[in-house]
N, CA, C and O atoms as a GROMACS GRO file, in nm:
protein
  412
    1MET      N    1  -1.122  -1.752   1.579
    1MET     CA    2  -0.981  -1.761   1.538
    1MET      C    3  -0.898  -1.683   1.638
    1MET      O    4  -0.933  -1.570   1.673
    2ASP      N    5  -0.792  -1.740   1.681
    2ASP     CA    6  -0.711  -1.671   1.780
    2ASP      C    7  -0.625  -1.562   1.717
    2ASP      O    8  -0.605  -1.559   1.595
    3ARG      N    9  -0.577  -1.474   1.801
    3ARG     CA   10  -0.504  -1.356   1.751
    3ARG      C   11  -0.372  -1.394   1.684
    3ARG      O   12  -0.329  -1.326   1.591
    4LYS      N   13  -0.310  -1.498   1.730
    4LYS     CA   14  -0.180  -1.536   1.673
    4LYS      C   15  -0.195  -1.572   1.525
    4LYS      O   16  -0.114  -1.529   1.443
    5SER      N   17  -0.297  -1.649   1.492
    5SER     CA   18  -0.313  -1.686   1.351
    5SER      C   19  -0.360  -1.568   1.268
    5SER      O   20  -0.329  -1.560   1.149
    6GLN      N   21  -0.434  -1.475   1.328
    6GLN     CA   22  -0.474  -1.356   1.253
    6GLN      C   23  -0.353  -1.270   1.220
    6GLN      O   24  -0.344  -1.215   1.110
    7LYS      N   25  -0.261  -1.257   1.314
    7LYS     CA   26  -0.140  -1.179   1.288
    7LYS      C   27  -0.056  -1.246   1.181
    7LYS      O   28   0.006  -1.179   1.099
    8GLN      N   29  -0.053  -1.377   1.182
    8GLN     CA   30   0.027  -1.451   1.085
    8GLN      C   31  -0.025  -1.428   0.944
    8GLN      O   32   0.053  -1.431   0.849
    9LEU      N   33  -0.154  -1.405   0.929
    9LEU     CA   34  -0.213  -1.392   0.797
    9LEU      C   35  -0.213  -1.249   0.744
    9LEU      O   36  -0.256  -1.227   0.631
   10SER      N   37  -0.167  -1.153   0.822
   10SER     CA   38  -0.167  -1.016   0.774
   10SER      C   39  -0.060  -1.000   0.666
   10SER      O   40   0.049  -1.056   0.676
   11LEU      N   41  -0.093  -0.923   0.563
   11LEU     CA   42  -0.002  -0.903   0.450
   11LEU      C   43   0.062  -0.765   0.459
   11LEU      O   44   0.005  -0.673   0.518
   12ASP      N   45   0.177  -0.752   0.402
   12ASP     CA   46   0.250  -0.626   0.400
   12ASP      C   47   0.179  -0.529   0.307
   12ASP      O   48   0.164  -0.557   0.188
   13THR      N   49   0.136  -0.416   0.360
   13THR     CA   50   0.067  -0.315   0.278
   13THR      C   51   0.146  -0.186   0.275
   13THR      O   52   0.088  -0.079   0.255
   14SER      N   53   0.276  -0.194   0.294
   14SER     CA   54   0.358  -0.072   0.301
   14SER      C   55   0.363   0.002   0.168
   14SER      O   56   0.394   0.121   0.167
   15ASN      N   57   0.335  -0.064   0.056
   15ASN     CA   58   0.340   0.001  -0.074
   15ASN      C   59   0.203   0.044  -0.124
   15ASN      O   60   0.188   0.078  -0.242
   16ASP      N   61   0.103   0.043  -0.039
   16ASP     CA   62  -0.033   0.075  -0.083
   16ASP      C   63  -0.051   0.221  -0.121
   16ASP      O   64  -0.155   0.256  -0.177
   17ASP      N   65   0.045   0.309  -0.091
   17ASP     CA   66   0.031   0.449  -0.129
   17ASP      C   67   0.028   0.466  -0.280
   17ASP      O   68  -0.014   0.571  -0.328
   18TYR      N   69   0.071   0.366  -0.357
   18TYR     CA   70   0.064   0.374  -0.503
   18TYR      C   71  -0.081   0.379  -0.550
   18TYR      O   72  -0.110   0.435  -0.655
   19ASN      N   73  -0.171   0.321  -0.472
   19ASN     CA   74  -0.311   0.320  -0.512
   19ASN      C   75  -0.378   0.456  -0.492
   19ASN      O   76  -0.487   0.479  -0.545
   20LEU      N   77  -0.315   0.545  -0.420
   20LEU     CA   78  -0.375   0.674  -0.388
   20LEU      C   79  -0.338   0.783  -0.488
   20LEU      O   80  -0.398   0.891  -0.486
   21ARG      N   81  -0.241   0.758  -0.575
   21ARG     CA   82  -0.194   0.862  -0.666
   21ARG      C   83  -0.273   0.861  -0.797
   21ARG      O   84  -0.336   0.762  -0.833
   22GLU      N   85  -0.268   0.975  -0.866
   22GLU     CA   86  -0.332   0.987  -0.997
   22GLU      C   87  -0.249   0.913  -1.101
   22GLU      O   88  -0.129   0.893  -1.082
   23ASP      N   89  -0.313   0.872  -1.212
   23ASP     CA   90  -0.242   0.799  -1.317
   23ASP      C   91  -0.130   0.881  -1.380
   23ASP      O   92  -0.028   0.825  -1.420
   24ASP      N   93  -0.148   1.013  -1.389
   24ASP     CA   94  -0.046   1.097  -1.451
   24ASP      C   95   0.083   1.100  -1.369
   24ASP      O   96   0.191   1.125  -1.424
   25GLU      N   97   0.074   1.074  -1.241
   25GLU     CA   98   0.191   1.080  -1.154
   25GLU      C   99   0.275   0.953  -1.159
   25GLU      O  100   0.384   0.949  -1.102
   26PHE      N  101   0.228   0.849  -1.227
   26PHE     CA  102   0.299   0.722  -1.231
   26PHE      C  103   0.413   0.726  -1.331
   26PHE      O  104   0.396   0.773  -1.444
   27SER      N  105   0.528   0.678  -1.292
   27SER     CA  106   0.636   0.655  -1.387
   27SER      C  107   0.621   0.512  -1.437
   27SER      O  108   0.535   0.438  -1.389
   28GLU      N  109   0.702   0.471  -1.533
   28GLU     CA  110   0.695   0.334  -1.584
   28GLU      C  111   0.724   0.233  -1.473
   28GLU      O  112   0.662   0.127  -1.466
   29ASP      N  113   0.819   0.267  -1.387
   29ASP     CA  114   0.854   0.179  -1.275
   29ASP      C  115   0.736   0.164  -1.180
   29ASP      O  116   0.707   0.055  -1.130
   30ASP      N  117   0.666   0.277  -1.155
   30ASP     CA  118   0.550   0.274  -1.067
   30ASP      C  119   0.439   0.188  -1.126
   30ASP      O  120   0.369   0.118  -1.052
   31LYS      N  121   0.422   0.193  -1.259
   31LYS     CA  122   0.317   0.113  -1.322
   31LYS      C  123   0.345  -0.036  -1.304
   31LYS      O  124   0.253  -0.114  -1.282
   32GLY      N  125   0.472  -0.074  -1.314
   32GLY     CA  126   0.508  -0.214  -1.289
   32GLY      C  127   0.478  -0.254  -1.146
   32GLY      O  128   0.427  -0.363  -1.120
   33ARG      N  129   0.510  -0.166  -1.054
   33ARG     CA  130   0.480  -0.195  -0.913
   33ARG      C  131   0.330  -0.201  -0.891
   33ARG      O  132   0.281  -0.282  -0.812
   34SER      N  133   0.257  -0.115  -0.961
   34SER     CA  134   0.112  -0.114  -0.946
   34SER      C  135   0.052  -0.246  -0.991
   34SER      O  136  -0.042  -0.296  -0.928
   35LYS      N  137   0.106  -0.304  -1.099
   35LYS     CA  138   0.057  -0.434  -1.145
   35LYS      C  139   0.084  -0.541  -1.039
   35LYS      O  140   0.000  -0.628  -1.016
   36ARG      N  141   0.201  -0.535  -0.976
   36ARG     CA  142   0.231  -0.631  -0.870
   36ARG      C  143   0.138  -0.611  -0.752
   36ARG      O  144   0.094  -0.708  -0.689
   37LEU      N  145   0.108  -0.485  -0.720
   37LEU     CA  146   0.016  -0.459  -0.610
   37LEU      C  147  -0.123  -0.509  -0.643
   37LEU      O  148  -0.194  -0.558  -0.555
   38ASP      N  149  -0.164  -0.497  -0.771
   38ASP     CA  150  -0.294  -0.550  -0.811
   38ASP      C  151  -0.298  -0.700  -0.788
   38ASP      O  152  -0.399  -0.753  -0.741
   39PHE      N  153  -0.190  -0.770  -0.822
   39PHE     CA  154  -0.183  -0.914  -0.798
   39PHE      C  155  -0.197  -0.942  -0.649
   39PHE      O  156  -0.270  -1.031  -0.608
   40ARG      N  157  -0.125  -0.864  -0.568
   40ARG     CA  158  -0.131  -0.885  -0.423
   40ARG      C  159  -0.269  -0.854  -0.369
   40ARG      O  160  -0.317  -0.924  -0.279
   41SER      N  161  -0.335  -0.750  -0.422
   41SER     CA  162  -0.468  -0.719  -0.371
   41SER      C  163  -0.567  -0.828  -0.411
   41SER      O  164  -0.660  -0.857  -0.335
   42LYS      N  165  -0.549  -0.889  -0.529
   42LYS     CA  166  -0.635  -1.001  -0.567
   42LYS      C  167  -0.612  -1.118  -0.473
   42LYS      O  168  -0.707  -1.184  -0.430
   43GLN      N  169  -0.487  -1.144  -0.440
   43GLN     CA  170  -0.456  -1.253  -0.347
   43GLN      C  171  -0.514  -1.223  -0.209
   43GLN      O  172  -0.562  -1.313  -0.140
   44THR      N  173  -0.508  -1.097  -0.169
   44THR     CA  174  -0.563  -1.058  -0.040
   44THR      C  175  -0.714  -1.080  -0.038
   44THR      O  176  -0.768  -1.129   0.062
   45LYS      N  177  -0.782  -1.046  -0.148
   45LYS     CA  178  -0.926  -1.068  -0.155
   45LYS      C  179  -0.959  -1.216  -0.147
   45LYS      O  180  -1.055  -1.255  -0.080
   46LYS      N  181  -0.880  -1.299  -0.214
   46LYS     CA  182  -0.901  -1.444  -0.206
   46LYS      C  183  -0.883  -1.492  -0.063
   46LYS      O  184  -0.960  -1.574  -0.014
   47LEU      N  185  -0.779  -1.441   0.002
   47LEU     CA  186  -0.753  -1.481   0.139
   47LEU      C  187  -0.866  -1.436   0.231
   47LEU      O  188  -0.906  -1.510   0.321
   48GLU      N  189  -0.918  -1.315   0.209
   48GLU     CA  190  -1.029  -1.267   0.291
   48GLU      C  191  -1.152  -1.354   0.272
   48GLU      O  192  -1.223  -1.383   0.369
   49LYS      N  193  -1.180  -1.396   0.148
   49LYS     CA  194  -1.294  -1.485   0.124
   49LYS      C  195  -1.276  -1.617   0.198
   49LYS      O  196  -1.371  -1.670   0.256
   50GLN      N  197  -1.153  -1.669   0.197
   50GLN     CA  198  -1.128  -1.794   0.268
   50GLN      C  199  -1.146  -1.775   0.419
   50GLN      O  200  -1.198  -1.863   0.487
   51LEU      N  201  -1.102  -1.660   0.470
   51LEU     CA  202  -1.119  -1.633   0.612
   51LEU      C  203  -1.267  -1.623   0.649
   51LEU      O  204  -1.308  -1.669   0.755
   52ILE      N  205  -1.346  -1.562   0.561
   52ILE     CA  206  -1.490  -1.552   0.586
   52ILE      C  207  -1.552  -1.691   0.589
   52ILE      O  208  -1.633  -1.721   0.677
   53LYS      N  209  -1.513  -1.776   0.492
   53LYS     CA  210  -1.564  -1.913   0.492
   53LYS      C  211  -1.525  -1.986   0.620
   53LYS      O  212  -1.606  -2.056   0.680
   54LEU      N  213  -1.401  -1.967   0.659
   54LEU     CA  214  -1.353  -2.034   0.780
   54LEU      C  215  -1.428  -1.984   0.903
   54LEU      O  216  -1.464  -2.064   0.990
   55ASP      N  217  -1.453  -1.854   0.911
   55ASP     CA  218  -1.529  -1.799   1.023
   55ASP      C  219  -1.671  -1.854   1.025
   55ASP      O  220  -1.725  -1.884   1.132
   56LYS      N  221  -1.733  -1.867   0.907
   56LYS     CA  222  -1.868  -1.924   0.900
   56LYS      C  223  -1.869  -2.067   0.951
   56LYS      O  224  -1.960  -2.108   1.024
   57VAL      N  225  -1.767  -2.142   0.913
   57VAL     CA  226  -1.758  -2.281   0.960
   57VAL      C  227  -1.739  -2.284   1.111
   57VAL      O  228  -1.802  -2.364   1.180
   58GLN      N  229  -1.653  -2.197   1.161
   58GLN     CA  230  -1.626  -2.196   1.305
   58GLN      C  231  -1.747  -2.150   1.385
   58GLN      O  232  -1.772  -2.200   1.494
   59ASN      N  233  -1.823  -2.054   1.331
   59ASN     CA  234  -1.933  -1.995   1.406
   59ASN      C  235  -2.067  -2.064   1.382
   59ASN      O  236  -2.166  -2.031   1.448
   60SER      N  237  -2.072  -2.158   1.291
   60SER     CA  238  -2.201  -2.222   1.261
   60SER      C  239  -2.240  -2.316   1.374
   60SER      O  240  -2.155  -2.373   1.443
   61GLN      N  241  -2.369  -2.330   1.391
   61GLN     CA  242  -2.421  -2.420   1.493
   61GLN      C  243  -2.436  -2.562   1.440
   61GLN      O  244  -2.457  -2.656   1.517
   62GLN      N  245  -2.426  -2.576   1.309
   62GLN     CA  246  -2.442  -2.708   1.250
   62GLN      C  247  -2.313  -2.788   1.270
   62GLN      O  248  -2.204  -2.732   1.267
   63PRO      N  249  -2.327  -2.917   1.290
   63PRO     CA  250  -2.205  -2.997   1.300
   63PRO      C  251  -2.135  -3.006   1.165
   63PRO      O  252  -2.195  -3.045   1.065
   64VAL      N  253  -2.011  -2.969   1.164
   64VAL     CA  254  -1.933  -2.972   1.041
   64VAL      C  255  -1.816  -3.067   1.065
   64VAL      O  256  -1.754  -3.066   1.170
   65SER      N  257  -1.790  -3.148   0.966
   65SER     CA  258  -1.682  -3.244   0.985
   65SER      C  259  -1.550  -3.171   1.002
   65SER      O  260  -1.526  -3.067   0.940
   66MET      N  261  -1.466  -3.225   1.085
   66MET     CA  262  -1.336  -3.164   1.109
   66MET      C  263  -1.250  -3.169   0.984
   66MET      O  264  -1.159  -3.087   0.968
   67GLU      N  265  -1.277  -3.263   0.896
   67GLU     CA  266  -1.201  -3.272   0.772
   67GLU      C  267  -1.220  -3.146   0.688
   67GLU      O  268  -1.124  -3.092   0.634
   68ILE      N  269  -1.344  -3.100   0.678
   68ILE     CA  270  -1.372  -2.978   0.601
   68ILE      C  271  -1.304  -2.859   0.666
   68ILE      O  272  -1.243  -2.776   0.599
   69TYR      N  273  -1.314  -2.852   0.797
   69TYR     CA  274  -1.251  -2.743   0.870
   69TYR      C  275  -1.100  -2.741   0.844
   69TYR      O  276  -1.044  -2.635   0.814
   70TYR      N  277  -1.036  -2.856   0.855
   70TYR     CA  278  -0.891  -2.860   0.834
   70TYR      C  279  -0.854  -2.836   0.689
   70TYR      O  280  -0.748  -2.779   0.662
   71LEU      N  281  -0.938  -2.878   0.596
   71LEU     CA  282  -0.911  -2.848   0.455
   71LEU      C  283  -0.917  -2.698   0.429
   71LEU      O  284  -0.832  -2.644   0.359
   72LEU      N  285  -1.017  -2.632   0.486
   72LEU     CA  286  -1.025  -2.486   0.470
   72LEU      C  287  -0.905  -2.418   0.535
   72LEU      O  288  -0.848  -2.325   0.479
   73LYS      N  289  -0.868  -2.466   0.650
   73LYS     CA  290  -0.752  -2.409   0.720
   73LYS      C  291  -0.624  -2.430   0.637
   73LYS      O  292  -0.542  -2.339   0.625
   74PHE      N  293  -0.610  -2.549   0.580
   74PHE     CA  294  -0.494  -2.580   0.497
   74PHE      C  295  -0.492  -2.492   0.373
   74PHE      O  296  -0.388  -2.439   0.335
   75GLN      N  297  -0.608  -2.475   0.309
   75GLN     CA  298  -0.618  -2.391   0.189
   75GLN      C  299  -0.582  -2.246   0.223
   75GLN      O  300  -0.511  -2.180   0.148
   76GLN      N  301  -0.631  -2.199   0.334
   76GLN     CA  302  -0.602  -2.063   0.378
   76GLN      C  303  -0.452  -2.046   0.400
   76GLN      O  304  -0.395  -1.944   0.362
   77ASN      N  305  -0.388  -2.143   0.460
   77ASN     CA  306  -0.243  -2.138   0.482
   77ASN      C  307  -0.167  -2.137   0.351
   77ASN      O  308  -0.070  -2.064   0.336
   78LEU      N  309  -0.211  -2.218   0.255
   78LEU     CA  310  -0.145  -2.223   0.124
   78LEU      C  311  -0.153  -2.089   0.053
   78LEU      O  312  -0.055  -2.042  -0.004
   79ILE      N  313  -0.270  -2.027   0.057
   79ILE     CA  314  -0.288  -1.896  -0.009
   79ILE      C  315  -0.193  -1.795   0.054
   79ILE      O  316  -0.128  -1.717  -0.017
   80TYR      N  317  -0.184  -1.795   0.185
   80TYR     CA  318  -0.094  -1.702   0.253
   80TYR      C  319   0.052  -1.728   0.214
   80TYR      O  320   0.126  -1.635   0.184
   81GLN      N  321   0.092  -1.854   0.213
   81GLN     CA  322   0.231  -1.888   0.183
   81GLN      C  323   0.266  -1.853   0.039
   81GLN      O  324   0.375  -1.802   0.013
   82VAL      N  325   0.176  -1.880  -0.055
   82VAL     CA  326   0.203  -1.848  -0.196
   82VAL      C  327   0.215  -1.697  -0.213
   82VAL      O  328   0.304  -1.649  -0.284
   83THR      N  329   0.126  -1.623  -0.150
   83THR     CA  330   0.129  -1.477  -0.161
   83THR      C  331   0.258  -1.421  -0.103
   83THR      O  332   0.322  -1.335  -0.164
   84SER      N  333   0.296  -1.468   0.015
   84SER     CA  334   0.419  -1.415   0.075
   84SER      C  335   0.542  -1.459  -0.002
   84SER      O  336   0.639  -1.384  -0.012
   85LEU      N  337   0.541  -1.580  -0.056
   85LEU     CA  338   0.654  -1.626  -0.137
   85LEU      C  339   0.666  -1.543  -0.264
   85LEU      O  340   0.776  -1.506  -0.304
   86HIS      N  341   0.552  -1.514  -0.328
   86HIS     CA  342   0.554  -1.431  -0.448
   86HIS      C  343   0.610  -1.293  -0.416
   86HIS      O  344   0.691  -1.239  -0.492
   87THR      N  345   0.569  -1.236  -0.305
   87THR     CA  346   0.618  -1.105  -0.264
   87THR      C  347   0.769  -1.108  -0.243
   87THR      O  348   0.840  -1.018  -0.287
   88ARG      N  349   0.817  -1.210  -0.175
   88ARG     CA  350   0.961  -1.220  -0.150
   88ARG      C  351   1.038  -1.238  -0.280
   88ARG      O  352   1.144  -1.177  -0.298
   89ILE      N  353   0.988  -1.320  -0.371
   89ILE     CA  354   1.055  -1.340  -0.500
   89ILE      C  355   1.060  -1.210  -0.578
   89ILE      O  356   1.163  -1.176  -0.636
   90MET      N  357   0.948  -1.136  -0.581
   90MET     CA  358   0.945  -1.010  -0.654
   90MET      C  359   1.044  -0.910  -0.594
   90MET      O  360   1.108  -0.836  -0.668
   91ARG      N  361   1.056  -0.906  -0.463
   91ARG     CA  362   1.154  -0.816  -0.400
   91ARG      C  363   1.296  -0.855  -0.438
   91ARG      O  364   1.379  -0.768  -0.464
   92ILE      N  365   1.325  -0.984  -0.441
   92ILE     CA  366   1.459  -1.030  -0.480
   92ILE      C  367   1.487  -0.990  -0.624
   92ILE      O  368   1.595  -0.941  -0.655
   93ILE      N  369   1.388  -1.010  -0.712
   93ILE     CA  370   1.405  -0.974  -0.852
   93ILE      C  371   1.427  -0.824  -0.865
   93ILE      O  372   1.515  -0.780  -0.940
   94GLU      N  373   1.349  -0.744  -0.794
   94GLU     CA  374   1.365  -0.598  -0.799
   94GLU      C  375   1.505  -0.557  -0.755
   94GLU      O  376   1.565  -0.468  -0.814
   95ASN      N  377   1.556  -0.621  -0.652
   95ASN     CA  378   1.689  -0.586  -0.600
   95ASN      C  379   1.800  -0.629  -0.695
   95ASN      O  380   1.906  -0.566  -0.699
   96GLN      N  381   1.778  -0.735  -0.771
   96GLN     CA  382   1.882  -0.788  -0.860
   96GLN      C  383   1.879  -0.722  -0.998
   96GLN      O  384   1.980  -0.722  -1.068
   97PHE      N  385   1.765  -0.668  -1.036
   97PHE     CA  386   1.746  -0.621  -1.173
   97PHE      C  387   1.767  -0.471  -1.181
   97PHE      O  388   1.714  -0.396  -1.098
   98ASP      N  389   1.841  -0.427  -1.279
   98ASP     CA  390   1.867  -0.285  -1.298
   98ASP      C  391   1.771  -0.231  -1.404
   98ASP      O  392   1.785  -0.262  -1.522
   99TYR      N  393   1.673  -0.152  -1.361
   99TYR     CA  394   1.572  -0.100  -1.453
   99TYR      C  395   1.628   0.001  -1.552
   99TYR      O  396   1.570   0.022  -1.658
  100SER      N  397   1.739   0.063  -1.520
  100SER     CA  398   1.794   0.165  -1.609
  100SER      C  399   1.843   0.105  -1.741
  100SER      O  400   1.856   0.178  -1.839
  101THR      N  401   1.870  -0.024  -1.745
  101THR     CA  402   1.915  -0.087  -1.871
  101THR      C  403   1.802  -0.098  -1.970
  101THR      O  404   1.826  -0.119  -2.089
  102LEU      N  405   1.678  -0.086  -1.926
  102LEU     CA  406   1.564  -0.096  -2.017
  102LEU      C  407   1.538   0.032  -2.093
  102LEU      O  408   1.475   0.029  -2.199
  103LEU      N  409   1.584   0.144  -2.041
  103LEU     CA  410   1.551   0.273  -2.102
  103LEU      C  411   1.639   0.310  -2.216
  103LEU      O  412   1.622   0.416  -2.276
   0.00000   0.00000   0.00000
């Protein structure tokens, strides 16, 4: 896999510091973010599994139909797009929603 497509598939992990804190340090807002991060980490794991499958197909010595290869590539692209779209939607919602009205 070339470097350009690997860079395209990298996910934003700027909020991963939430995973390093103790549970007592979490506020209610942090717990909501933590749930979103859990969703993103699940999506990341799915994407990593797809990348592993794709690497196996690319590195195998057996002849593999190009249809399977392109289907895996397409599936990998869809997972990335859905994950990034979900992240963007959640950021928009966070920016539009005032959490102080819930308290």
